[in-house]
Structure formats: structure tokens, C-alpha cells
C-alpha positions, -999 to +999 in steps of 0.1 A: +010-699+022+008-721-009-010-748+010-036-723+022-042-712-013-045-748-025-070-756+003-089-724-005-091-734-042-102-769-033-129-756-009-141-731-035-143-758-062-163-781-038-187-753-030-191-746-067-198-782-074-225-783-047-242-752-060-240-766-096-257-798-085-284-779-066-290-757-097-292-789-118-318-802-094-338-770-096-337-771-134-346-808-136-378-802-116-389-772-135-415-791-155-431-807-124-466-795-115-469-808-080-473-780-054-448-796-030-422-798-057-428-762-067-425-750-031-394-771-024-379-758-057-386-722-048-372-726-013-340-743-027-336-715-053-340-688-026-315-706-003-290-710-031-291-673-039-286-665-002-257-690+002-239-675-028-238-641-011-229-655+023-201-677+009-186-648-009-185-627+022-171-656+043-144-663+017-133-627+017-132-625+055-111-657+057-087-645+030-083-612+049-076-630+082-050-653+066-033-625+049-032-605+081-017-634+100+008-640+073+019-604+074+021-604+112+044-635+111+066-619+085+069-586+104+073-601+139+085-637+135+099-640+170+065-632+185+049-659+164+076-685+174+073-675+211+035-677+211+035-711+194+061-723+219+041-712+249+009-726+234+027-759+228+039-760+264+004-753+278-012-779+255+014-804+266+009-796+302-029-799+300-026-832+281-002-847+306-025-840+336-046-869+348 
């Protein structure tokens, strides 16, 4: 579970860096008077606001799914081991076919 949390923190940090760079681009072009730059700036700002909301929802869904899977594995470890074993057997069988 610690690896999942580390990966989640890394992904969150990367997304935050991307959004910060995009905001810096929007701020850097604020003094430009060209219509194309204004329309591109407005579209980027609108898309950034939309992505922030979508990213928050997606992150919450992923965390919920990971916690549910972790809880299931702790409650019924033999089901998880058996399912993994069967999946491994099927994957090995499919890969060994010509």
C-alpha cells in the first residue's frame, strides 16, 4: 500500500507541476494584444479549470477503488491468492500457445 501512496503522490505532484506551468503560460501572455493569443489563452484557462475538477474526481475514484481492493484482500486473502494464481495460469497458457 505504501508504494501506491508514493505513486499517487508522485502523480499528484506531476499534475500540479503541469497545471502550474500552464498557469504561468497564461500569466505570461496576459499583456499580449493579438486576438489569436487572447483566444488561445482563454481556451487554455477554461480547459485548466475543467481539468482541475476532473482530476479531483478521478483521483477520488482511484483512491476509493484501491482502498476497496486493499480491504477485500485483507478480509479474504485466499480468494485474492486463488484469483491471482488462476489468472497467472491462464496468462501462461495463452502466452505459450503458438
